[in-house]
N, C-alpha and C positions, 0 to 999 in steps of 0.2 A: 226339383231343387236348383238346376243350374239356371231355368228360367227365373226362378226367385232371385238367385243370386245377380243376375245381369240385370234385372230389374232394379235391384237395391242398388247397384253400383250406379246405374243410369240416373236413378234417383237423387242420388248422392252428388254427382257430378253436377246434375240442374241446380241443386240448392247451393252449392258452392258457389256458383256463379261462374260466365263463361270467363276467361283471362282477355284482359285487353291492355294491350302494351301503350304507354304513354312515353313519349319521347322530349327529352327535356336537354337545353343545351346547358353544359357546365361551365358556368361564367366564372366558377370559384368565389362567389359571393354568398352572403348568408340565405338568399334565394335557393340556391343548390349548388352542392359540393360535396366532394368525396373526401371521406377520412378512413382510412385504413379499410379499403373497400367496402366501406358503408356510404350510402347515400343519406346525406343529411342536408338540414334547412329549412326554411318555409315551405317549398313546394311539396316535399316528401311528407311533412304534418299535415298538410292540407288532403292530399291524397290518402293519407292514412286515415285521416278523419272521414272522408268520403266513403272509403271502403267499410268502415264501421258504422255509419249513420244509413248508408244507401244500400248496404250489404252487396258491394259491388267489389270486383277482383280486377282492380288496376296495378298493374306492375309499371314499375318506373325503368326506363333505359336511358342511358347518355345518347344525345344526339350529336353526330359527327356534323361540325359546321357546313361541310361540302354537301351533306345531306337536305340542307334547307329548301333549296330550289327543287329538289327530287320530288315532284307530287305523285310517282307511281309506286305509293307504299302500299302494304297489306290491306285489307278492307278492317283489320281490327286495330288498327294504328291511328293512337292520337298524339296530337304535336302542341306542346305550350309554346305560348309566345309567338305563334304564326302569325305573321301579319295578313290581315283580310284584303283580299282584292278581287275582282270581276272573276279572273280564271279560275281562283280556287274555291269561290263560292259556288261554282258548278259541282264539286267533289266533297265540298266539307260545309258542315255547319258550324258557326263561330259563336263561342260564348265570351261576352266580355269579363274579364276579371277584375283585377285591381289598379290598373297603372296606366296613366295617360303618358303618350307617347310625344314628346316635343322635340322638335329636329334642332338643334343649336350648333353654332360655330363656336368651338373651343379655342382659346388663344392665350397668348402670356402677355403680349404686346400692350401696354396701357394706354398709350396712345391712340389705339384704334377706338372709334366711339360708335361707329356704325358698318354696315355691311359693306359699304361702299369702300372701305379701306382695305377689301381683300381684291379691288381690281388687278387683275393680272398678277396675283400673288399665289403662292405654291399652297393649295389644298389637298390636304389629306380626306380619303374617303375609303371606309371599307366597302372592299369590294363583293359584290353580292347580295347586298343588303337592300332593302327598299328605299333607304336615302341616296344610293348610288345613283339610281336612275332621277329620282325625285329632285336631286340637287343639280343635276346636269341640265333638266329640262326648266326648273323653275328659277335658277341663278344662272343661265347662260350669258346674260348680259355681263357677268363679271369677267368673263374671259380668263378663268381661272387656271393655273397649270394643275390638272389634277394629277394627284398622286396616290397610287394603291397604298394602305396600310391594313395590317392582318388584324389587328385587334386594337380596342380604345388604349389598351395599356400601351401598346406600340405607339401609338399616335402621341400620347402623353411623352414617350421619350424621345420620339422624332421633333417635337416640340423643343423641350429642353435641350436638344443637342444642335438646333437652328436648321433642321434638313426641311421644316415646314412652317408656314407662318400661321396654320390654323388647319383644325379638321373637324370634320361632321360627324355628329353623332347622336343620338337621342338622349334622353333625361332618365333611362329606367334605374341604370345605376350610377352610382357617383363615381368622384375621383379622390384621391387620397390627397392631392393637391387641390388648393383652391384656386380652379382657372377662372379667368374672365369668360364669358360667355355673351352672344348674342342670339336672340332667339331668331328662327329662320320661319318667319310667319307665313310665307307663301307655301311651305310645305303642312299640307293638312295635320292636324294632330289626330293621332289614335289612340286606340285603348287596347293593351294586351289581350290576348284571346286564348282560349283552348279550343283548338280545331277536332271535330269529332267528324268520322266520317258519315256521308249521307246514308248509308247500310244501316247505320246505327242510331235511328230515329228514337226508340224507347230510352237508349242511353244519353242520347243528347238532351231529353226531356228532364231527365233525373239529375243530371249534373248541372243544368241550366237553373234547375230549381233549387240546387243546394248553393250555387254561387250567388244567388239572388236573396237565400234565406240567412247565409251565414251573419250572425250577429257582431256588430263593431267591436264588442269586448270580447267575443271569442278571436276574432282576426287580430285585434291590437296584442292579443295575449300571445298568439302563434308567432307574429313576427318579433315580440321582444324577447320570446325564448329563443328562438331562431337566431337572432342577434348575438344574444349572449353567449350561446353556444358554439357559434360561428368565431367569434373571436376569443374566446377561452381557448379553441381549438388552435386559431391561428397564431396567438402570441404564445402559448405554451409557456415558457419560463422567463420570457422577457418581461419585463417592467416588475420584475418580483422586487425591486426597492421601492415601490410605490405602495405596496399591500400595507393595510392597516393605518396608511398615512392619513392625516387630518388636512383637508384641502379648506381654504378659504373662498366661498362662492359669493360675489357680489350681485345680490338681487334688484330690480327696480325699486323705488320706494312706494309705488301702489301696490297694495295686495289684491287688487281686483284686476290685474292686467290681463283679462283673458285676450286670446287664449294661451298667452305666454306662460302665466303664473297666476292663479286666484285661488280661493278657498272656499269649498262646498261643504256645508255640513261638519266643519273643522277640519276637513281633509283637505291637504295640498295637492293640487292638480295643474294640468298645462303642460304644454309642449317642454319646457324649460325641465318640470318634473320628470317627465317620461325619460327625457333625455338622459339626465343626471342619474337616475335609478338604474338605467342598463351600463352607465360608465362605472358606476360605484360598485354594480355586480361584477362586471367583467375585470376590474382592476383591483377589487377589493379595498378601494378606497373608503375614507368617512367624509360626506359633504357637511360642512357647518356654513349654515346661510347667515349673509350678513345684508341688510338692507342700506341701501345708500344713504348717508346723512352727510358727507363732508367729501371732498376729492380724495383726502387719506386713503377710503376705504376702497378707492378704483387702485390707487397707487400701490397699497400694500397687499392686495387679495391675490390669490393664484389664480382665480377664473373671474370673470364679467361675464354673466349668463346671457346678456341680452346686448349687443352692439352692434352698430352699423358703421361702415369704413368712414363715411362721412360725419359721425356724430361723435367718435371715438376721443374721450379727453387725453386718454393715455397715450405716451408715446410708445405703441406697442402695435406690432404688425403680425402678432401670431394668430391669426382668424382661422377657426375652423371653418369647415364647408357650412352655408347656411343652412338653417333648420326651419326657417319661418321668411315669409316675404310680407313687409308691411305695404298695404295701398292706402297712402294719404288721402282723405277726403276732406273738403271743406263745408264747415256747418254753421249756420244761423237759426234764426227764429221762424217757426212756420210762416209767418205773415211778410216776411221779407220775401224779397226776389232772389233770383239764381245767379250765379258768379260764371262767366265763361274763362275770363283769364285774370291774373293777378294784377296786371295794368290797370284793371278798372277798380280796384281797391286801394290805390294809391292815398285816398282821402279817410281809409277806413280804419277802424281800431280792430287789431288783431290779438286776442288772447293766446298768448304761447306758452310753452313750458320751457324755461330757461334751459340751453345746452341740448334740446332735443334733437333729434336726428334730421329734422326738416329744417333747421333755421338757417344753414348755408344758402338753401335752395330760396328761401324766403327773402334773404337779403339781397337776392340778385333782382328783385322785383320792388321789393319796399325798404322803407327807410325806419331809423331807430325809433322815431316819433309814433310809428305806426304799432308799435309792439305794447303789449300789455302783459305783464309777465305774470305767471302763476307756478305754484309747485306741483301741480299734477293735472291730468286730464279732467279729474272730478271738479278741480278750481275752474279750470277754462270754461266748461259746460254751465257753471254757475254763473260767471262772468256775462258769459252770453244770455242766458234765461233772464237776467237781470239788469239787462241792457247796459252794462258795463264796458261790453265789446259788440262790435258789429258781426264778428265772424271768428271761428277758431278752427283748427285743424287737428286731426288724430286718425288712428289707424282705423280703416272701415270696421273690422270686425269689432274692435274693442270699443268703438261709439256705439255700433248698433246695439251691442251687449248691455252696455250700461244704458241706454236710452230706453230699451225695451223692460229692463228689470229695476228702473226707478218710476217708470210712467213719463218721463222726460220727452218720451216719441211724438206726445200729442201738442209738444212746445217747440223742439227742435227738430230740423230736418236738414238732409245732406243737400248743399247748394251747388256743388262742383266736385269735380275730381281732378287731383293733380296729375300731370302727365309723367309721373316720376316715382318708380318704386324702391324700396329698400331691402337689401337681403339683411336678415338678422343672423348674425353667427355669436358663436362664445369665443372670447378671446382669453389667451392663455398669458399670464407673466412669462417675460422673458427668461426668468431665473430658471423656471420649471421647463427645461428641455427636454424631457423625458415624458412629463405630462402631456406636454404639447404634440409630441410624436404619436402618442398613444388615441389624444381625442381627433387629432387630424384624420387618423384612418378610422376611427369608429363612426366619425362624423359623416363619413361616405356612404354610411346604410343608413342615415334620418332621412328618408325620402317622404315625409308625410305631404309635402307640397305637392308630390307626383302623385298621390292616389286620387283615383276617379272619385271614389265613395271616402271621404277624408275622415277615417275611423276615429282621428284626434278631436275633429271638432264635431262631433255628433250632437252634444247638448251645448243649448244655450246657457252655460253656467254661470252662477254669481254668489257672492258671499251671503252666507245664511247665518242665520243666530241658533245655535244650538239649544240655549236655553228655552225656545220657543217649544222643542219638541218635548222637554221634560214637563213643561206646564201643559202641553195637551194630553200627556199620559198621565198626569196627576189627577186629571178631571174625572175618571173613571169611567165606568159603563153608562150611567146616566146621563152622560153628554154626547154620547156616540153619535145618535140620530142629528143634534145640533152642529156636530164637526162635519159631518157628511153633507149636511144642507149647505155650510159656509163653504165647504170646498167646492161644491157644485156651483156655486154662485162665482167663487174665486177662477175656477176654470173658465168660465163663461168671461169674464172680466178679461183675464189673459187671452182666450181666443180673439176679443175684440182688440184686444191691444196690439196683436199679431197683425189681425187685419189691417188696421191702421197704419200700421208700420210699413206692411206691404205696400198699401196705396199711396204711402208718400214716397216709397223709392219709385215706385211706377210713374207719379206726378214727376219726380226729378228727372228720370229717365226721358220721359214723353217732353218736357222741356227742352233738354238737350237735342232730343232729335228735331223739335220745331226750330229752335235755332238754326241747325243745320239746314233745313229745308222748309221755307216759311209756309210753302203750297201744302204742305201736309197736316198743318193744323186742323181742319175739318174733316180732313181723310180720315185720322186715327181716332177721331170722336165717333164718326159714322161706322168704322171698322169695328169698335165695341158693340156698337148697337146691333149691328149686322149678325155678330158671331154669336151673341147672347140670344138673339132671336133664333137663327138658325139651329142653334143647339138645342135649344128649347123644343122646336119643333121636330126634332130629331128624338125627342124622348129621352134628351139625356138627363142626367141627376140634378136637381135643383143646385147643389154644390159646385158642378161641373159647369152649367150654363152662367151662374153668377162670378166664378172665378174668370172664365173665357170673355165674359164681358167687361172686365178689369183689365186684363193683360195682354187682349188680341192686339193693343194699340203700339205695342212694343216689337212687333214682326220686323221692321225695317230700322229699329234702332243701331243695326249694324252699318248703316250707311253714314254714319258720323264718321267711320274710319275710311269713307271713300272720297277722293279729291272732287271738291264742289265744282271743278271745271267739267268733270265728267257728268255729274249729276245734272249739271244744269245745261249739257250740250244740246243745242236746238236740232241738229242734225243726226244722222245715223251714226251710230256708234262702231268704231274700229273694232276688228277681232280683240286685239290686245285690251282696249278700253271695255270691252263686254266681259273679258275677263276677269279684269279688275272688280267690274260690278257684281260679278259670282263671287267675290269675295265676303260680301256683306252679312251672309246668313252666319258663316263662322266668326265672324267679328262680333255680332249681336249675340249670339250665343255665348262667348266668352265673357261679354259686358254683364249679361245677365245673370249667368253664373255666378260672377264675383259679385254681383249685387245682391245674390241671394234672395231673388223675388219668389220664385216657383219653379217646378219641374215643367208644369203645362208653359209658362212664359219661357223657359229654356226651348222647348219643344217646337213651340210656335217659331220663335225667331231662327231655329237651325232649319226647319224642314217645311216652311211654308213655299219654297219654290221646287219641292219634290213633284213629281207627277205620277199619277195613277199607273202609267204603262212604264215607269222606270227610267225616263228620259231626262228627269229635272235635274237638280244640283240643290246640295254640294255632295250628297253621299250617292246618287242614284236609287235611292230606295223606290219600292214599287208596292201598288196594292196596300193591303193592310199592314205592310212593314212601316208605311207611315204614320203615326201617331194621329187619333181622330181630331184633335186640336189643331194640327197643322193641316189636316186634309179640310176643316171646317173653313180655316181664316183663308187659304189658297183661293176657294171658289169666291167668297164676298170681297177679297182683295183684287182679284181680277175684275169682278162686276163695277168696283167703284171706280179702279182705274180707267177702266172703258168709259165710264160716264163724265169723268172728270176731265175739265179742260186743262192742258198744260201749256208751258211755251213753245213746245215742239208738236203740238197738237190740238184740235178741236175734240169736244165732248161728242161721245155717241149717243145715241137716244137710248131709252130704255129697252126698246123694241130690238134695236141692233145688239146692244150688248147680250140680251136673253140668246140671240140666235148664236151668237159666238160661243157661248158657255154650253148651251145644248149640243154644238157640235163637238165640242172638246170632252164632253161625257165619255167615260172610259178611256179618253186618252189624257188629257192633263188632270180628271177629276174624277173623284169616286162617283159612280153612276148612281149611286143611293143618295149620297147629298146632294146631287144635282137634282134627281126627281123631287126630294123635299122641297129643295130652294124654289125650283119651277112651281110648285104647288101653291108656294105663298109668294110668288114674283112681286104682286102689287104691294104688298107691305114692305118690301124692300125700296122698291120705286118711291113709296111715301116717306122712308126713312132717308133717302137721299134728296129728294124736294124740301124736306122740312129741316134739313142740316147742311145746306149751301153755305 
């Protein structure tokens, strides 16, 4: 009997699962906070969901800030938001979670326009964080007077008190005050992670699978619920005067203003809608939408839902934290050329939306006679299509959405990208002081632009006519087979339209890259041919080798961000110059990511200089950690670079290039890929000779 009881106890213990402690830093934000001895926020919801779905026993504990650098923890301890580095990789598996960490310099001085303004200035840095060392190393040329700050909030207060000129922090958490910022691009972008001890391999695999599979809708709901709960707890009896109050909110004229506001299947969607839903729930206010038709709408409203500092007509400085960033691109007809800068277009006609955010910028380069005014972006597209205008400008995501869903992507292309971005904020009427204070606080948590997988931009949505659905249902069962046939054909058309759009983007980026370095023209053409051939010979799927044959050419697009004097230097590069060159994979990755070409293109741009033995850059990945597409491109890129004549070297013979690649097998290159490459070496030689 005793043996049976002991066995039953051990069995129950096993079924319940081993307890694992997860340490989280209490930042007192909607991610994780403590209310009446209860842990609350987004992370507790996520780990509760993990425990339920994966049958894992994860218990949360607060992490003392001083323990972040102490890596000698118990074997069963996991750490949330631990920054990944070489030393820690020996002890932990790292699972990417949700947020990009971009380093920024935050400040209040409106006269500061770039990082050189902080030369010999007082700069606050939180001691002991990864940014501490990174800033000191990457920005030593500023000779800053480094001042230790304890927290981000302390840094904000020291700014207000004039004790520092700026402070360095990442963008994971927002600020109640709308601070000016400059991105510290020399510091690598990182992703928030969950660190799992190497002794817990099965646990690591289960958790990795969870974070990969969590649906955007589930995560979106968790974030929204956490935000609402946090601010209700934080505000308590504050802002009671706003309860049940009706608030007038001005929206843009266009009802297809993706991703800010649009209608799909009769339902209102978009970032602004998500934002206002949470605000309405937290404050208990009623939102009344007004679509802008005259200037009085702006003057008399309580909130303007989408405004930039440069474009606001109202005499109102009550801006919340930004919740979206506009990326203006120039577009024209497909048969026309590309544009490198606005000075080239002084004799061209620009279709523009009057009073739009970009007008002040355009007027610096163009004259009034260049402009053809339109009421909205749809009209500017029409004017370009009908050759009433040569160019127009619009937000990248909005434009792509409109072109894709109207079929105009066959006629219109992106011809250039403006070197300026615009943050979109909500603006609150100065008479609504209490409402502004509340929105200013809540806006600090709306971090959609920081998400590594942007759950708010998952669908390329558009306006649909609900009456079509009614018609389809009224057809009845007799027409089901016809509908299925029609849907199958439509999906094929949609797929082709997407592929055409992707090729248009690739062509645009290739053109920009060739402008930067004319010698790369045939190189990028050959690289596509090489990559498709090698992927085919490796036994990759048709979908894989066809895609790599289209996007491999974007591998070096990041070089557009590198000084031409370094790229064209005939002699040996200095250590500092080579360090600058090594920044191009991350620059290329950012360009392609924002262009929305494909994950494969992103991986190729970012990882094609990684090496099999881990000695490459920018991340030091090794072996199978490097995506297959990047391993393929790295081999053929080196082959072509060796063969190609440059201003600083003569080209090698095919035999010499092959010898070098052989010697780098298992060092720079995947041995299996080199083996297949060598088996087909004469095919690559033919491709080179026929495409010089």
